[in-house]
Structures are given as structure tokens and as C-alpha cells.
C-alpha positions in Angstrom: 0.0 0.0 0.0 1.3 3.5 -0.9 1.9 5.8 2.0 1.3 9.4 1.3 2.9 12.3 3.1 1.3 15.7 2.5 0.8 19.1 4.2 -2.8 19.2 5.2 -4.6 22.6 5.7 -7.0 23.0 8.6 -10.5 24.0 7.4 -12.5 23.6 10.6 -11.6 22.9 14.2 -14.4 22.6 16.8 -15.2 21.3 20.2 -17.9 18.7 20.3 -17.9 17.3 23.8 -15.8 17.6 27.0 -12.2 17.5 25.9 -13.2 16.2 22.5 -12.6 18.0 19.2 -13.1 17.5 15.5 -10.5 18.6 13.0 -11.3 19.0 9.3 -8.2 18.8 7.0 -7.8 19.6 3.3 -5.7 16.5 2.3 -6.7 15.5 -1.2 -4.2 12.7 -1.9 -4.8 11.0 1.4 -8.5 11.5 1.2 -8.6 9.8 -2.2 -6.8 6.7 -0.8 -8.2 6.4 2.7 -10.8 3.8 3.9 -12.8 3.5 7.0 -10.8 1.9 9.8 -7.4 3.1 8.6 -5.4 5.8 10.3 -2.9 8.6 9.7 0.3 9.7 11.6 0.3 13.4 12.3 3.2 15.6 13.2 2.1 18.1 15.8 4.9 20.7 15.5 8.0 21.7 13.6 10.4 21.2 16.5 11.3 18.4 18.8 8.4 18.7 21.2 6.6 16.5 20.7 9.2 14.5 18.9 7.0 11.7 17.6 4.0 11.8 15.3 0.6 10.9 16.8 -1.8 8.3 15.2 -5.4 9.2 14.6 -8.1 7.2 12.9 -10.0 8.7 10.0 -13.3 10.0 11.5 -14.9 11.0 8.2 -13.6 10.8 4.7 -14.8 12.9 1.7 -12.6 11.8 -1.2 -14.4 14.0 -3.9 -13.8 17.1 -1.8 -10.3 16.0 -0.7 -11.2 16.2 3.0 -10.4 14.0 6.0 -11.5 14.5 9.5 -10.1 13.3 12.8 -11.8 13.2 16.2 -9.6 13.4 19.2 -9.7 13.8 22.9 -7.2 15.8 25.0 -5.4 13.3 27.2 -1.8 14.5 27.2 0.7 17.1 26.0 0.5 16.2 22.3 -3.3 16.4 22.0 -3.3 19.5 24.2 -1.0 21.2 21.7 -3.2 20.0 18.9 -6.3 21.6 20.5 -4.6 25.0 20.1 -4.1 24.7 16.3 -6.0 27.3 14.4 -8.0 27.3 11.1 -5.6 28.2 8.3 -2.6 26.4 9.9 -1.2 23.2 8.4 -0.2 19.8 9.7 2.2 17.2 8.2 0.1 14.1 7.7 1.2 10.6 6.6 -1.3 8.0 5.5 -3.4 6.0 5.0 -1.9 3.4 7.3 -3.2 0.0 8.4 -6.0 -2.1 7.2 -9.7 -1.1 6.7 -13.0 -2.5 7.9 -14.6 -5.1 5.7 -18.2 -4.4 4.8 -20.9 -7.1 5.3 -21.4 -9.2 2.3 -25.2 -8.9 2.4 -26.9 -5.6 1.9 -29.8 -6.5 4.3 -27.5 -7.3 7.2 -28.1 -6.5 10.8 -24.9 -4.6 11.8 -23.9 -3.8 15.4 -21.2 -1.3 16.4 -19.8 -1.1 19.9 -17.9 2.1 20.8 -16.2 2.9 24.1 -15.4 6.6 24.6 -13.3 8.1 21.9 -13.6 4.7 20.2 -16.5 6.2 18.4 -14.0 8.0 16.1 -13.6 5.5 13.2 -17.3 4.5 13.1 -18.5 7.6 11.4 -16.5 6.8 8.3 -17.9 3.2 8.5 -21.5 4.4 8.9 -20.9 6.7 5.8 -20.2 3.5 3.9 -23.2 1.6 5.3 -25.7 4.4 4.9 -25.9 3.5 1.2 -27.5 0.2 2.0 -31.2 1.0 2.6 -32.0 -2.6 3.7 -29.4 -2.8 6.4 -30.3 -2.4 10.1 -27.6 -0.5 12.0 -27.4 -0.3 15.8 -24.7 1.6 17.7 -23.9 0.9 21.4 -22.0 4.0 22.5 -20.7 4.4 26.1 -18.6 6.9 28.0 -17.8 7.8 31.6 -20.4 10.6 31.7 -22.9 12.3 29.5 -20.8 15.3 28.7 -18.3 13.0 27.1 -20.8 11.7 24.5 -21.1 13.3 21.1 -24.3 15.4 20.6 -27.2 13.3 19.2 -27.6 15.6 16.1 -24.3 14.4 14.7 -25.9 11.0 14.0 -28.7 12.5 11.9 -28.9 11.1 8.4 -26.9 8.0 9.3 -30.0 5.7 9.8 -28.5 4.3 12.9 -30.3 3.4 16.2 -28.0 4.7 19.0 -28.1 3.1 22.4 -26.1 5.2 25.0 -24.6 4.3 28.3 -22.6 6.1 30.9 -20.6 4.8 33.8 -22.1 7.3 36.2 -25.7 7.0 34.9 -25.9 10.7 33.9 -27.2 9.7 30.4 -28.8 6.6 29.1 -28.1 3.2 30.5 -26.1 3.2 33.8 -23.1 0.9 33.4 -20.6 -0.3 31.0 -21.4 -0.3 27.3 -20.5 -4.0 27.0 -23.2 -4.8 29.6 -25.8 -2.8 27.6 -24.7 -4.5 24.4 -25.0 -8.0 25.9 -28.4 -7.2 27.4 -29.8 -6.2 24.0 -28.2 -9.2 22.3 -29.8 -11.5 24.7 -33.3 -10.1 24.4 -34.2 -7.2 22.0 -32.1 -8.0 19.0 -31.6 -11.1 16.9 -28.1 -12.5 16.1 -26.2 -9.9 14.1 -24.5 -10.5 10.8 -21.6 -8.4 11.7 -20.1 -6.7 14.8 -17.6 -3.9 14.8 -15.9 -2.7 18.0 -13.5 0.1 19.0 -12.5 1.1 22.5 -10.2 0.2 25.4 -8.7 -3.3 25.2 -10.6 -4.4 28.3 -13.8 -3.6 26.5 -12.6 -5.3 23.3 -11.9 -8.4 25.3 -15.6 -8.7 26.3 -16.8 -8.1 22.8 -14.3 -10.6 21.4 -15.4 -13.3 23.9 -19.0 -12.8 23.1 -18.4 -12.9 19.4 -16.4 -16.1 19.7 -19.0 -17.8 21.9 -21.8 -16.8 19.5 -19.9 -17.6 16.3 -20.5 -14.0 15.0 -18.2 -12.3 12.5 -16.5 -9.4 14.4 -13.9 -6.8 13.6 -12.1 -5.1 16.4 -10.3 -1.8 15.9 -7.6 -2.2 18.6 -5.8 0.6 20.5 -2.1 0.7 21.3 0.6 3.2 21.9 2.6 3.8 18.7 5.8 5.5 17.8 6.2 5.1 14.1 2.9 3.7 12.6 4.7 1.6 10.0 6.0 -1.5 11.9 9.6 -0.3 12.4 9.7 0.4 16.1 7.7 -2.7 17.2 6.2 -0.8 20.1 2.6 -1.8 19.4 3.0 -5.6 19.6 0.2 -7.8 20.8 0.4 -11.5 21.7 -1.3 -13.4 18.9 -2.3 -16.9 17.9 0.4 -18.5 15.8 -0.9 -19.9 12.4 1.2 -23.0 12.6 1.4 -23.7 16.4 -1.0 -21.8 18.6 1.2 -22.6 21.7 4.2 -20.8 20.2 4.8 -17.2 21.1 3.7 -15.0 18.2 3.1 -11.3 17.9 1.1 -9.0 15.7 1.6 -5.3 15.4 -1.3 -2.9 15.6 0.1 -0.5 13.1 1.2 -3.0 10.4 -1.1 -6.0 10.9 -4.1 -4.0 12.1 -5.6 -1.9 13.5 -8.5 -4.2 12.6 -8.3 -7.7 14.0 -10.6 -10.7 14.3 -11.4 -11.8 17.9 -9.7 -15.2 17.6 -6.3 -13.7 16.4 -5.3 -12.3 19.8 -4.2 -14.2 22.9 -6.3 -12.1 25.3 -5.2 -14.0 28.4 -1.6 -12.6 27.9 -2.7 -9.0 27.9 -2.7 -7.1 31.2 -6.0 -5.4 30.9 -5.6 -3.0 33.8 -2.5 -1.5 32.2 -4.3 -1.3 28.8 -7.3 0.7 30.1 -5.8 4.3 30.0 -3.9 3.8 26.7 -5.2 4.8 23.3 -3.2 4.6 20.1 -5.4 7.4 18.7 -5.1 10.2 21.2 -2.0 11.0 23.3 
């Protein structure tokens, strides 16, 4: 896959929720090649601070207009600096990187998306692709710590998606984890889905993966990890994986090069320390 590096001009920059911003970039070459689920590496300054690029998934893609969008949450110095970027400034962007979501083979599919926090970011590009299937039924399970961290409801207008919201503190929607809400619906209100897509913390992904494997449902997980290069050179985003020849042999996949989209059965979840993975996000640091 060809990796493109270009200077992208900022067209819009707005705050959508607490500590959460959407950035619209004029990036015609990358926009023409980008697919839902892929990501870009963005340099946040001309100097050495921050030294490394930051990875961001494509939030929305408009290839005809030459526009890409990223959705990010301020969690550290890098994203704090990004939040101060102004319209008319430019960013050095490299992409598209990684693999993309596979769309369901049947136009009349029941499709379920599970998003934890800023894991909602890549699903807007995916929903853009799915909205052209009028016979598809699309349900989004979207959770955050509190209601002020959830994106405004009007942003989902026109996407023909039923949104089920949850918050850890009960301030909006279902009180509890989004995986609990998802499993309650799967056990009662909804039939077996044709496809499940998930993005969020690794601990959340583990629960979705376990459910999908038990139910025999096709699932695609957009996994998060800290990254330094985005192209498989630094090997910093390794995850323990199932070896193709011998499942018992230590084997590793890299989120940037082999992902970020993985199947539930490709990862050795029991070897991941979930409590350490919770605060990490490969998209926003």
C-alpha cells in the first residue's frame, strides 16, 4: 500500500464534547486513498516537542472534496498542543496506514457497532459506507464515563443508525458499561447480528471478542495501542497473537502494520494485562 505524506490545511476545528474536538483537514491525496478503519500519523509541530508523530483514525472521509476529519480527545501534551491549532494552519500528515473495515457481504445485514469513549471516532466513516445500504439495520452501542463526554445526538442525523447510549455514572442513558448494555440487548431485544464492529479500550474489546467467539458471530475489532512510528519499524505496538502453525508458540502482531482491525480469535487475550491497557489509546495521546 502506498503511504502518502502531505501538508494538510486546517479548514475547521471545533469542540464537540468535553475535551473532545473534531478537526477537518484539506488533504486531497490521502482522502482519495483512505478507507474506514485506517489511520494517519500526524506531526504536531516543527520542533522536537513532541518528537514523535501521533496516530489518529479517520473520523470521516470525503474523497471528492479532498477532505479528511479526525476526532480526538485531549489526554496529554500532544493532544493539548493539537487543540490550540488554528484554522488556516497546516499539519504534516502521513497515511493512509493499516487495514480497513470489511463491509458485510449482504446488503440486508443486521450490523452492530460497539464504541467505548473516543472509540466512536472511526465509526462515522464506517457508517458513511453503510448508509448507502437502505435494507441494512444498524445499531450503535455507545458508552462513555459521563454524559458530557458523549457526542451530541444531532451528529448522528442522516446515518440511519439506532443509537443506544450508556454512561458509567448514569448521567445519560443506561447506567453501566457499554458491554453490559450490548449484551443485554443481544440476549433479548435484537436477533443474532450478521456483523459486529468494535472500537475502544482493550478491556472492552476483550468482552466483545469473547461474546463474538461464543456466538460464532463475525466481528472486527479496531484495537488501540501506543505507537511511535505507525509503519512497523519500532515494534512498540506488539500484541500477543495466535500462531498460524502452532497456537502454543509465542507469536506477535503489530497494531500499526497488521491492524488496527483484527478478528477476535487472532489475539491471545489471556496474555494482555487489561488493567494496564485501560488508559492507553493509540489514537489520542
